[in-house]
N, C-alpha and C positions, 0 to 999 in steps of 0.2 A: 504494500500500500504506500503510495507516495504522500509525502507531507504537503502541507499547504504551501510551504516555501518552494518545493519542487514543482508544484502545479503552476505557481505564479511565474517561476523561471521559464517554464515551458511556454506559457502564454506570451511572455515578453520575447522569447526567441522567435516564436511564430510571427508575432507582430513585426519584429525587425526584419524577418525574412520576407514578409509581404512588402514592406517598404523598399527593400533592396530589389525585389522583383519589379518594382515600379521605376527603377533607375535612381533611387535615392540612396544617399549614404549618410551616416551619422557624422556630425561635426560638433565639436565642443569649443566654445569660446569663453574667454574670461573677460568680464567687463568691470568697470569701476563700481564699487559698492556705494550707491548714492546715499545710503543711510549712514555712512561713516563720517565722523566729524572732520576727518582730514579732507574728504571730498568737498564738503561745504566750504572749508577754508580755502582750498585750491580754486574752487569755482569763483568765490568772491574775489580772490586776488587776480584771477585772470579777467573777470568781467570789469574790475576796476581799471586794469591796465588797458583794456580795449576802450573803455569810456574816456580815459585820459589821453588817448593817442590823437595825433593830428588828423588821422583819418577816421575819427569816431563817427562822423556823419555818413561817410561812405560805407563804413562797416555796418552801421545800423540799417542803412538802406538795403544793403546786400542781405542781411539777416531777414529783414521784412519781406524781401522779394522771394526768398526760398522757403519761408515759413508757411506751414499749413495750419489754418485756423480750424480747430475741431468744432468750434461753435460759431458758424457764420452768422453775420448780423442780419 
């Protein structure tokens, strides 16, 4: 008799096999933890540097041009 863990592992293997049959492959990425205090500090430092630059107006116009508004007016 297989354990619950074995059944789960078999389901995961089958699911991954189906995805591979569809031409997909697994990819793992590491991204910054936006919950970390260091992230907030770095983000603030970088945004202050951008705001203080001579190109601040151009930078803001660029950001506005490429930004997507999830809640259109």
